Each structure stands twice: as structure tokens, then as C-alpha cells.
C-alpha positions as CSV (number, residue, x, y, z in Angstrom):
1,M,-31.2,14.1,-13.2
2,L,-29.1,12.5,-15.9
3,L,-30.6,11.2,-19.2
4,A,-29.2,8.6,-21.5
5,R,-28.0,9.9,-24.8
6,P,-28.4,7.9,-28.0
7,A,-25.3,6.2,-29.3
8,P,-23.5,7.8,-32.2
9,A,-24.4,6.4,-35.6
10,A,-21.0,4.8,-36.2
11,A,-21.0,3.0,-32.9
12,A,-24.7,2.0,-33.3
13,S,-24.1,0.5,-36.8
14,G,-21.3,-1.8,-35.5
15,T,-18.6,-0.4,-37.7
16,R,-15.1,-1.0,-36.5
17,H,-12.4,1.6,-36.3
18,K,-9.3,1.1,-38.5
19,K,-6.0,0.6,-36.7
20,S,-4.0,3.8,-36.8
21,S,-0.8,3.7,-38.7
22,A,1.0,5.4,-35.8
23,P,4.6,4.4,-35.2
24,A,5.4,2.0,-32.4
25,Q,6.1,3.5,-29.0
26,K,9.7,3.9,-28.0
27,P,10.8,1.7,-25.1
28,L,11.1,3.4,-21.8
29,P,14.6,4.2,-20.5
30,P,15.9,2.0,-17.7
31,A,15.1,3.1,-14.2
32,P,17.8,5.0,-12.4
33,A,19.9,3.0,-9.9
34,P,18.5,3.2,-6.4
35,S,20.4,5.6,-4.0
36,A,22.3,4.5,-1.0
37,A,19.4,5.7,1.3
38,Q,16.9,3.7,-0.7
39,K,19.0,0.6,-0.5
40,E,19.3,1.0,3.2
41,F,15.5,1.6,3.5
42,D,14.8,-1.6,1.5
43,R,17.3,-3.6,3.7
44,Q,15.7,-2.4,6.9
45,R,12.2,-3.0,5.6
46,A,13.1,-6.6,4.6
47,G,14.6,-7.2,8.1
48,T,11.5,-5.7,9.8
49,L,9.2,-7.9,7.7
50,A,11.2,-11.0,8.5
51,T,11.0,-10.2,12.2
52,L,7.3,-9.6,12.1
53,K,6.8,-12.9,10.2
54,T,8.7,-14.7,12.9
55,L,6.7,-13.1,15.7
56,R,3.4,-13.8,14.1
57,E,4.2,-17.5,13.5
58,H,5.2,-18.0,17.2
59,P,2.5,-20.0,18.9
60,L,1.2,-18.5,22.2
61,P,-0.5,-20.5,24.9
62,P,-4.1,-19.6,25.6
63,G,-4.7,-17.1,28.5
64,G,-2.0,-16.2,30.8
65,D,-1.0,-13.2,32.9
66,L,-0.7,-9.7,31.3
67,P,2.8,-8.5,31.0
68,V,1.7,-5.0,32.3
69,V,-0.7,-4.1,35.0
70,F,-2.3,-0.7,35.0
71,R,-2.5,1.0,38.4
72,P,-3.8,4.5,38.4
73,Q,-1.9,7.0,40.5
74,R,-3.4,9.6,42.7
75,T,-3.2,13.2,41.5
76,R,-1.0,15.4,43.6
77,K,-2.7,18.3,45.3
78,R,-1.2,21.7,44.4
79,E,0.2,23.8,47.2
80,K,-1.2,27.3,47.5
């Protein structure tokens, strides 16, 4: 079972922390240029997403015949 601990005296009295005089952070170096494989992946991903968007926006009539009909096949008997 966990019990609540009393707040430290500084936090309980409402005192504020002074801003530290630490130097400003250095800016991050620029990201490396994407490789040829990454560029191709991004290009194919964009094409796939565009195709999916087109397919999803296409209206379909209600009902209709199924494009595939499942017909179970009989199992073959093994020869002894």
C-alpha cells in the first residue's frame, strides 16, 4: 500500500526556483539527407496512399453479387 508523503518545505511554502544561469542550448545539426532507398520508399508510400484514397472514395452500389464464391473441395482418399 502506498502512502502520501508530505511536500518538502520549499515547495510547501510556495517559494519559486531561480532561473539557472546555464548557457543556451546549441542548435541541433541539420538532419542528414535521405538515402536513395528512403526516397524510393517515400515515393511508393505516397503512391499507395493516393491509390487507397481513390479506392475508398469510390461509391459502391448497395448489395450485389460477391466476386468470389467459396466451394469446398472433397478431400482425396489416399491409396494404400
